[in-house]
N, C-alpha and C positions, 0 to 999 in steps of 0.2 A: 638480549642476554641468552647465551646458550646453556645448555646442560642444567636446567633450573631444578634445585632439588627443594622438595616441599616435606614438612614433617607435620602430622596431625597428632596433637597431643590430646588424649582424652577420646580416642578414636571409637570405643565401645559404649559410650553413653548415648542417650537420645539425641542430643545435639550433635554429638561426634558422628553417629551414623547418618544423620541428615546432611552433615557437611559432606560426607563421602558421596551421598546421593546428588548433591548440588554440584560437587565437583565433577562427577560422571556426566552430568547434563552440560556443564560448561565446556568440558574438553580443552581446558586451557593448555597453553604450550609448556608443559611441566614434564620433564623427563624422568624424574625419580621421585617415588613417594616412599615414605616410611611412617608407620603408624606406631604411636606409644600409647600405653595405658599404665594402670597400676600393676603391682606384682600379681594380684588375684586374677587379672585378664591376660598376662603375659603368656605366650605360647599359643593362644587362640589363633585359629585361621580365618581370614576373611577373603572374599573374592571382590575384586574391584578392577573395572575396566578390562575384563577377560583374563585377569591374572590372580594368582593366590599369594597372599602376604601373610606373614606371621607377626601377630602383635608383639612388640618388644616393651620391656619394661622400662618406664622413665627413670633414669639414673643421672647422677651428676656429670658422667662422661658422654651422656646420650648425643650430645652436639658436637662432639670432637671431630666427627667426619665431616663435619662443614655442611650447613643447610642455608639456602638462600632465604627461604621464608618458613614460618611455622604458624599453624593456627592452634591456639590453646583452648580447649573446652573442658576445663578443670576448674577446681575451687580455688578461690583466692589464696588460700594457704599454699597451695602447689605453685600457683602462678608467681607468687611472691618470691619463692625460691629459684624456680627454673627458667622464668622468663629473663631475667637478667643474666643468668648463665649463658642461654642461647644467644642474647645480644653479644656478649663478650666474645662469642665464637664467629661473630660477624653476620648472625641470622637476624632478620627482621621478624618481630612478632605481633601477631594480631591476637589479641587476648580477649576472651569472652567473660572473664569474671568481672567482679566489681572492684578488684584491688587497685587498679591504677587508675580508674576512671576519673576521680577527682583530682588527681595529681596534674598541676598546672603545666608540666612539661610533657604531659602525654596527651595527644589529641584524641578527642572522643568523636568517633567518625560515623555519620549516616551519609553515604554517597550522594543521595538526591539533595541533601540539605547542606552539608559543609565540607565537600571533598577538597576544596582549597586548602583546609587545614591539615591535609595529609603531608604537606611539604614540611611541616613543623616537627615531624617525629624525630625521635633520637633512638629509634630501635624498637620502641613499642608502641602499638597503636591499640586503642580499646575500643571494643564493640560496646555499645550502650546496653543498658537493661532492655529486655524484650519489650515491655509495655511503653518504655520511652521511645524507642525507635519507632513504632507505628504512630505514636502521638505527633512527634516533630516532623515526620513527612507531610502531614496535614497542616501543622501549625506554621512551619516556615514561610510559605508563600503568603499566608494571612498576615503574619507578622510584618513582612516586607510591605504589604500593601496598605495595612491599616494600624500598625503598631499595637501589639497586644499589651493590656494593661493589667489583666488578671486572668488566671485559669483555674477552674474547678475540675479536677480529675475523679471520676468514678470508675474503676475498673472491674471487669468481670472476667477473671483469668482461668484459664484452662488447667486441668491437673498435669498435662505434659510439661508444663511449666516447673513442676516440682520433680521432674526426673521420673525414672522408671517406677519407683515405689509409689509415687503419686497416681500414675496411671493403675497400678495394682490395687491401690486402695479403692478406687472407684469400680473397677472390675469386681473385685471381691464383694463390694456392697450390692452390685447388681446380682451376682450369683446367690448371695445370701437372701436377697429379697425374693428372688425366682423359687428358693427353696421354701420360703415362708409361704408362698402363695399356694404351694401343692401340700405342704405338710403342716401348716399353722405352727411351726416351731419359732422361736424367738429369731429376730434379725440379729445375728451375732457373727462378727468377723475380726480378725486380728489386724489392726492398723499398722502398716508399714511406714507411713511418711507422716500423716497428719495426727494432730492430738485429738480431734473429733471425727466423726464419721463424714465423709463428703458425699456419699450417695444420698440423693434426695435433701441435699442440705447445702448451705451457703455459709462460707467461713470468712468473716471480714478480719482475716489475720494471715498475711503472707509476710514470711521471714519473721525476725525476732521483734518484740516490742520494745521501744525506746522509752527513755524516762519522761519523755512528754506526752506518751499516749499513742504517738504515731508508730507504725511499723517501719522497719528498715526498708521494705519496698516502696512504701510511700515517700520516705526520705529520698531514696534514689530516683525516683521520678521528678520530685521537686528540684534536687541538686543537678541532676544531669540535663534537665530541660533549660534551667539557667545557664549552664555552662555551653550548651550546643547553640542556643539562641543569643548568647554573648550579652546576657542581662542578668547580672548577679542579684539585682534588686527586685527582679520580676516577682509579682505577687502570685503564689501558687498554693492551693491545698489539694490534698488527694485522700482517697479512700480505696484501698485495693481489696478485693474480694475474691477468694478462690470459689469457683462454681463447679457443679458436676457436669462438666463438658470435656471431652477427651482432648481436643486440640483447638487452638485459635482463641486468641484473646478479644474480647469486646471492650470498648471503652466509650462512656458518655463524658463528652468534654464540653464544658461551658466556657466560652471565651467573652471577655469584655475588652473592647477596643478602645484606643486613645481617639481614633478618627471615625467619623460616620461612614457607614458602607451601604451600597445597594447589593440586596440579597441576590439578584439575578447576576450581577457582576462577581460577587463572591463566589457562587457556584462555578461560573466560568473559569475563574482563577484556579479553583481546586481540579477542574475537569483538565485544565491545561497544564498542570504541574506534573513533574516527573514522578513516577512511582506510584499514582493514585488512579484508581477507577471508581467513577462516581455512580452510584446506584441510588438514586434519589427521586422518587415520584410516589408521593403518598396515595395519590388517587389510584394508581395501580397496585398499591401495597409493595412497591419495590424499594427495598432496603437491604444492606448487606447483613448476613448472618455468619455464624461460624462455619457452616457447612459450605458456604460460598467461598470462603477464604482459604480452606484447607488446600494444601498443595499448591498456593499461589504464592508469588514473590511481591505482588502488589499490596498496597494498603487500600481497602474498600471504604469508602466515605458514603454516608447517606444520612436520613433524618435531620436534614439541615434546615433550621427555622430559627427566627428572630427570637431573641430573649427579650420580651418586653417589660421586664422588671427593671432593666438598667437602660441608659441612653443609648449604648451602641454594643449589644451583646448578641451572641449567636450560639446555638446548640449544635454539636455534631455528634454522630455515632460513627465510630472508627473500628474497624475490624480487620485483623491480620493474622497470618499463620505464625505463631510465636516460635515454632522450631525453624521455620525457614527466614522469613524476613526479620523476624524477632531474634534471630541468633545466626543460624548457618549461612543463609543466603547473603546476610549483610556483610559477614565476615568474607565470604568468597568474592562479593563485589569489592571490598577493599583489596583483597589480594589481586583481582583482575586489573584494577587501576594501577596498582604498584608494577605489575608485569608488563602491562600493555600500553600505558601512557608514558 
């Protein structure tokens, strides 16, 4: 395809800025870029690939000039309105919001896991939730080998997953504590994002609470994993926790299989699977941390050990950069597959 035109919608947010960074690294054969954001950000200038661009306000006629592809990094309410408009103008949309993820006509894609589903799109392709993406990269090869029976998720999610204001809340907490050390004044700061302080605290509350006591984040992980693994009846439970870490999500994943497994073979399967880096040697205290995952597009896996409380169970520790593999890089990988394959 010649003269490829790409729109990035939500270019000024944390994920939007990371999309630009990943695009600059990939240097895909794209001839024209246009960046959209809200009215509040329109008119701002950004530098990208050696050129200066002016952010344009997202409007109903924004796609009239004709784009081949668009990456949306905005809320579901915005995607709901503007993604269909873009598609109606001949544009293929990669959407990072949750709005279309469980639509049976919209493929939910993690390239290392189910790229074959890409052919089933009707103009909109969904990027999964950040915590789901890193989990299924590790789960898929094990499901193929041993057939997963049950999953228990416990996530430890960085504040960058909550956007700029989540990061600000942690920064302000650190600053307030620093002042407390030197002045003995109360630790006091205005919260921009969270309902409770995140500094020196863990919040078992990501997104809104549902009637059954789970949060929407936990429901996303359950529903999206079932869709991606094509197992609507898979038994899954989840607890999602926000932790005072700036970037990269960590997950403790307990898996019970239908089939028996050899632990050494299981580790080899993970090590040889796409998108995974194995860091697993307890004798040398080798395991992945959030600092290891920052600025990486791979999913890091370690602390692999048999769960002896069930017949065929294993525990994994899975870490990934939530802004990159959990959002921006996954979307750009999808775009690259559409353009280059």
